[in-house]
N, C-alpha and C positions, 0 to 999 in steps of 0.2 A: 938722048935719054933725058927724062924729066928730073927736076930737082925739088928737093924738100925745101919748103919755105924756110929761110934761114933762122927765123924766130924760133922754130921748133927745134933747132940743132943747138941752141945755147944751153950751157951747163945748168944754169938756174932754172930754165924752162923745163928741161928734161927731168931735173930733180923734183919739181913741182907735179909734173905729169906722173911720175912714178909714185908720189905720195897720194894723188888723187885716185889713181888707178887701184892702188892697194887698199883704199880705205872705203870703197864703195860695197854695198850689199852684193851686187853683181859687178865684179871688177871691169870697169870700162872707162874709156875717155872718147871724147868726140872733139875733133879738131876741124875748125873751119879754115878754108883757103890753105889746104895742106900743102899742095904743090905750088911752086912759083907760077907756073902756067898750066892750068887744066886743059886737057885736050878739047879742041873746039869741035872736031869732026868725030861724030859717034855713028859710024856706019859699019859695024863688024858683021862678018857673016854668021848668021844665026839660024839654027834649026828649031822647030817646035819641039818641046818636051813635056810630056804629060804622063802623070801617074795618078789615076782617079783617086780622089781623097787624100792625095798628098800635095800635088802641084800641077799647075798649068802655066807654062812660060815659055819663053824663047831663050835659048842658050849657045854660047860660042866661046871662042878663045877670049881670054882677058885683053883689054885693049892695052894694058900696061904690064903684061906678063913678066917681061924681062926685069921691070923695075921691082915687081913683087918678089922676085927671086934673088935680087942683087944683095951684096953684102952690105951696101949702104943702107937699105931699108931694113935688113935684119939687125944691123948694129942700132938703128934707131928704135926697133921694137924692144931689143934687150934693155936698153938704157930707159926707155919710157915705161916699161912694165916690170923690170926685174926678172923676167922670165928668159927662158932659152928656147925659142920656138925654132921648129924645123919645118920648112916649107913642104906642104903636101900637094896642094893643086890650087888653081885659080880658074875662074871663068868670068865671062861677061854675061850677065843675065838681064833680060828685058821683061818687063811685066806691062802688057798692053791692057786696054780696057777689058774687064772680066777675068783677068789673070790673077793667080794667087799662089802662095805656098802655105801649108799648114804646120802648126807646132809639131806634130808627131812625125814630121818628114825626117828628123834626125834623132829619133829615139834610140837608135843603136850606137850613136856616136860616143867616142871616148872623150877624155879631156882634151880641149883644143882652144886655140886662139883664133877668133874669127875677125877678119878685117873686111870692111865694106868701105869702098870709095864710091861716093855718089856722083854720077855723070848725068843726073836728071836736070834739065833745064825747064823752066816755066811751069812749075808744079803748083797746084792749088790744094789747100788743106782738104777741101771737101771731096777730093778725088780719092782719098784713102792712100793705099800703097805704103802704109807705115812698116817699119822694120820693128819686130817685137822679139824680145829676149826674156825668157822666164827661168826661174830657178825655184825649186820646192821651198815653200814657206817664206817666199820673198815677194815683194811687189814687183810686177813686170816692168821692164824697161821698154818704153815705147819712143822711137825716134821718127821724126818727120823727115821728109826729103829736104835736102840742102845742097845745091850744087857745089862740088869741089870739097865736100866735107869727107873727113876719114873717120870711121868708127872703128875702135878696137875694144874687143869684149872677150873675156875669158869665160869659157863655158865648160862645166864639168859633165861628167857622164850622164847625169840626170837632167841637165839644163837643155832647154830647147830654144829654137829661134825660127823665124819665119818672115816673110814679106806678105803682109795682110791683103786681102782682095782689093784690087783696084776697081773703082766704080766704072761701069760702062759709059757714065757720062764724061769720062775723062777725055780730053782732047789730044793728050800725049801719052807716051810710054815712059815708065820709070826705067832708068838705065843704071846698073851698079857693076863695078867689078867686085867679085866676092872671092876672097882668098881664105884658105884654111891652113893653119900651121899646127903641126902636132906639138905636144908638150911632153917632156920626159917626166 
């Protein structure tokens, strides 16, 4: 099993993460080099998934599914956010050139904690593929690709998220593990 970078497990760091998470307009934290060793091999079995006007991508089982379900990761989430998340599901999602998801894809979602672990290597800014999070009457949160980073964002029932269109000029695919936790 993989291990969380020891820095993120220190009491002072967890306290600071909790403060940052709960003080943002859209509660979020982004952590670089989250795992001691990020998986090098990214070859999951994927199937194409398309709902016209919502998303076009490839999807499969999360590479680190056991870790996302683990009590160690859940304890970390509780301490870093002050929330009590309950694992719902996880997937590995790949966005190839021309793939996308749109903001309204999760219009019917309830309050949730969304975790995205970025496994994308060699990404260029001009290829797009940003993760976008929006909340009514607030500025959107836009996140670029960053290999090995973990993004944790709390989304309420009116909040939306997506992975923006990947340019057809991209030479690679964006790879993420996307995990959803329900909130009481």
